[in-house]
C-alpha positions in Angstrom: -4.4 -33.7 37.9 -2.9 -30.4 36.8 -0.5 -28.7 39.2 -0.5 -25.0 40.0 2.1 -23.0 41.9 0.5 -20.0 43.6 2.9 -17.3 44.8 1.0 -14.8 46.9 2.0 -13.0 50.1 -1.5 -12.3 51.3 -2.3 -15.7 53.0 -6.1 -15.2 53.1 -6.3 -14.4 49.4 -3.9 -17.2 48.6 -6.1 -19.7 50.6 -9.3 -18.5 48.8 -7.7 -18.9 45.4 -6.3 -22.3 46.4 -9.8 -23.5 47.6 -11.5 -22.6 44.3 -8.7 -24.2 42.3 -8.9 -27.4 44.3 -12.7 -27.5 43.9 -12.0 -27.5 40.2 -9.6 -30.5 40.5 -6.3 -28.7 40.4 -3.5 -29.5 42.9 -2.1 -26.3 44.4 1.2 -25.5 46.1 1.6 -22.1 47.8 4.6 -19.8 48.5 4.3 -16.4 50.2 7.7 -14.8 49.4 9.4 -14.1 46.1 12.6 -16.0 46.9 10.7 -19.1 48.0 8.4 -18.9 45.1 11.2 -18.8 42.6 13.0 -21.7 44.2 9.8 -23.8 44.1 9.0 -22.8 40.5 12.5 -23.7 39.3 11.9 -27.2 40.7 9.6 -27.7 37.7 6.6 -29.9 37.3 3.9 -27.2 37.3 1.3 -26.7 34.6 0.8 -23.0 35.4 2.2 -20.4 37.8 0.0 -17.7 39.4 2.4 -14.9 40.4 1.6 -11.8 42.5 3.7 -8.8 41.5 4.1 -7.2 45.0 6.0 -9.8 47.0 8.5 -9.7 49.9 12.0 -10.2 48.4 12.0 -10.7 44.7 9.0 -9.1 43.0 6.8 -10.7 40.4 8.4 -9.0 37.5 11.9 -10.2 38.6 10.6 -13.8 39.1 8.8 -13.8 35.7 12.0 -12.7 33.9 14.1 -15.4 35.6 11.5 -18.1 34.9 11.2 -17.3 31.3 14.8 -18.2 30.7 14.2 -21.8 31.9 10.5 -22.6 31.3 7.6 -21.7 28.9 4.8 -22.8 31.2 1.9 -20.2 31.5 2.5 -17.4 33.9 -0.5 -15.4 35.2 0.5 -12.1 36.8 -1.7 -10.8 39.6 -1.6 -7.2 40.8 -3.7 -4.5 42.5 -2.3 -2.0 39.9 -4.4 -1.2 36.9 -1.9 0.9 35.0 -1.2 -0.1 31.4 2.5 0.3 31.9 2.6 -2.6 34.4 0.6 -4.8 32.0 3.0 -3.9 29.1 6.0 -4.6 31.3 4.5 -8.0 32.4 3.8 -9.1 28.9 7.2 -7.9 27.8 8.8 -10.1 30.4 6.9 -13.1 29.0 3.7 -13.3 31.2 0.8 -14.9 29.5 -1.9 -13.0 31.3 -2.5 -10.2 33.7 -5.4 -10.0 36.1 -6.2 -7.1 38.4 -7.4 -7.3 42.0 -10.1 -7.5 43.1 -11.3 -10.3 40.8 -13.8 -13.2 41.3 -12.3 -16.6 42.0 -14.4 -18.0 39.2 -12.7 -15.7 36.7 -9.3 -16.9 38.0 -10.3 -20.5 37.5 -11.6 -19.8 34.0 -8.4 -18.1 33.0 -6.3 -20.9 34.5 -8.2 -23.5 32.5 -8.0 -21.6 29.3 -4.2 -21.1 29.5 -3.5 -24.7 30.4 -5.7 -26.0 27.6 -4.0 -23.7 25.1 -0.5 -24.6 26.4 -1.3 -28.3 26.2 -2.6 -27.9 22.6 0.4 -25.9 21.4 3.0 -28.0 23.2 1.6 -31.2 22.0 0.3 -32.6 25.3 -3.3 -33.1 24.1 -4.6 -36.0 22.0 -3.7 -34.2 18.8 -0.1 -33.8 19.8 1.3 -33.5 16.3 -1.3 -31.0 15.0 -1.6 -27.3 16.0 -4.7 -25.2 15.0 -4.6 -21.4 15.3 -6.1 -18.5 13.3 -7.3 -20.8 10.5 -3.8 -22.3 10.2 -3.2 -26.0 10.7 0.4 -27.0 11.4 1.2 -30.7 11.0 4.4 -31.1 12.9 4.9 -34.8 12.0 4.6 -34.1 8.2 6.1 -30.6 8.5 3.3 -29.2 6.5 1.2 -26.0 6.9 -2.4 -25.5 5.8 -4.2 -22.2 5.5 -8.0 -22.6 5.4 -7.4 -26.2 4.5 -5.1 -25.4 1.6 -1.4 -26.4 1.8 1.0 -23.5 1.8 4.7 -24.3 0.9 7.1 -23.5 3.8 10.9 -23.7 3.7 12.5 -25.6 6.6 13.3 -22.4 8.6 9.9 -20.9 7.9 8.3 -24.0 9.3 10.6 -24.0 12.4 9.9 -20.3 12.9 6.1 -20.5 12.9 6.2 -23.5 15.2 8.4 -21.5 17.6 6.0 -18.6 17.6 2.8 -20.6 18.2 4.5 -22.5 21.0 5.4 -19.2 22.6 2.1 -17.2 22.1 1.6 -13.7 23.3 5.3 -13.3 24.3 7.5 -10.5 23.0 10.5 -12.3 21.5 13.6 -10.3 20.3 15.6 -11.1 17.2 18.5 -12.6 19.2 16.2 -15.0 21.1 14.5 -16.1 17.8 17.9 -16.5 16.1 19.3 -18.7 18.9 16.2 -20.9 19.2 15.4 -21.3 15.5 18.8 -21.2 13.9 20.7 -22.5 16.9 23.5 -20.0 16.4 25.1 -17.4 18.7 23.1 -14.2 19.1 26.2 -12.2 18.1 25.9 -13.5 14.6 24.0 -11.7 11.8 20.3 -11.7 12.8 19.0 -9.8 9.8 17.8 -13.1 8.4 15.1 -13.1 11.2 13.6 -10.0 9.7 13.6 -11.5 6.2 12.0 -14.7 7.3 9.3 -12.9 9.4 8.4 -10.9 6.3 8.0 -14.1 4.3 6.0 -15.7 7.0 3.6 -12.8 7.1 3.1 -12.9 3.4 1.9 -16.5 3.8 -0.3 -16.3 6.9 -1.6 -12.7 7.1 -4.4 -11.4 5.1 -2.5 -8.1 4.7 1.3 -8.5 5.4 1.7 -4.8 5.6 -0.7 -4.6 8.5 -0.2 -7.9 10.4 -2.8 -9.0 13.0 -1.2 -12.2 14.2 2.6 -11.8 13.9 2.9 -8.3 15.4 6.0 -6.0 15.6 6.5 -4.6 19.1 8.7 -1.6 18.2 12.0 -1.5 20.0 11.4 -4.9 21.6 10.8 -7.6 19.0 7.9 -9.7 17.7 4.8 -11.2 19.3 2.4 -13.9 17.9 -1.1 -13.1 19.2 -3.3 -16.0 20.0 
């Protein structure tokens, strides 16, 4: 049974969301303040976190930022605010989705299922744990091979590590220092210009038009995002 952490200060809304999730065979833990929610989330073991932005104590943005340094599980932000700036900020902090109140419980359940299925697929938790499929690209992690529309495309070691890193962290804005640390395993103070070079090469191999990338997008002033 998949486990969900629901951090929501409105108890009646939280209970309604919990009931719908439990009907759909999820196990749900609830917290109603930001500080308690962060402590519970850091304990680990959850398959997805539903995080309200306006909370007593730490707000949802602060919690999302802190969690992204220790976990890559899906985070679904919930807010009554419809402004694009809040959505942009949430995605920039690593949220996987943003849903605006009021919303139907069935929509919430559908989004939760979709994000967990995608996370399981990309993180290797499903029955095809060594194979990733995205945008017509097949990544065979055990053989370290990449296929585009069923034709093998040669990848260097770091190019392969880079594309796996991106597809396992979909829809997140990742800066050069983060990428350099995770893929090259070196300190962020080192020369990160190689990241730009490798991303250019990666685009030439997976994008239909490398000059106008659709999948591996540049977020100006922030980093790069792999859209799934």
